[in-house]
N, C-alpha and C positions, 0 to 999 in steps of 0.2 A: 504494500500500500504506500502511495506517495505521501509526501509531507502535506499537512493540512493547508488548504488554500492553493496547492499546486494545481495549475490548470493543465488539463490533458486535451488533446485534439479529439473531436467527435465528428465523424463524417456523416452528413445527412444529404438527402435529396429533396428539393422543393421545386415543384413545377419543372421537372426534368433537368434541373440544374443542381450540380453537386456543390456542397459547401463544406469546408472544414471549420468547425467552430471550436473555440477553446472554452472548456468548462471546468470549474473547480468542483462541481457537484456530480451527482450520479449521471453517467452518460446515457443511461436508459431514459431518464427524465427529459434530457435534451432531445433524444431521438423521438420520444413520444410527442413532445411539443412540435417538433418539426413535422411529424406525421400529421398532426392535427392541422397545422398551417397548410401543409400540402393538400390535404383533403378539402379544406376550405377554398383554396385557390383553384383547385381542379373543378370544384363545384361551380365557382364563379365563371371559370373559363368555358365550361360546358354551356352556361346560359348566355355567354357573350363570346361566341366563337371568333369574332373578328377583333377582339380586344388584345392589345399587346401585353407583354408581361408587366410592364410598369403600371398600366391601367388596372390590371388584375390585382397587383400588389396594393395599389391605392384603395381599391374597393374592399379588399380583404382587411386592410388597416382600418378603414372606416367601420366595417362590420365589427372588428375586435374592439375598437374604441367605444362603439355603442354598447357592446356587451359589458365592457369594463365599467362604463358610466352607470349602467343599470345595476350591476353588482355593488358598486360603491353606494348608490342610493339605497339599495336593500340593506346594506351594512349599516348605513347611517340610521335608517328606521329601526333596525334591531337594537342598535346602541341606545337610541332614545327610549325604546321599550324597556331595556334592561335598567336604564337610569331611573325610569318611573317606578319599576318594580322594586328596585333597591330602596328608593325613598319610602315606598309603601311598607316594605318589610322592616325598615329601620323604625318607622312610626309604630308599627305593630309590636316590635320588640320593646321599644321604649314604653308603650302602654302596658305590656305584659310585666316588665320589670317594675314599673310604677305600682301596678296592682299587687305584685308580690311584696314590695316594700310596705305597702299600706296594710297588708294582711299580717305581716311579721311583727 
């Protein structure tokens, strides 16, 4: 096993183009991400057969940016719910402790 943080080359193919990427993480994760991007770009290429690779890459980037924004919004909503629930539970705990102090 290499030193921590050491980057290793990972060979992937996206839209019939080979790339060698350097990754400090698990090469399988990089390969999986590349496969996902390749599938997305091939899907776009099938729907727009006259589009060049740059246009396909831009459309794929916009698609991924939209997914990212949607997930960020979902995460923000979940954080808000967690904050509200935390406040509720803190209030309930304070009431429970207050009731226990009054009974003791």
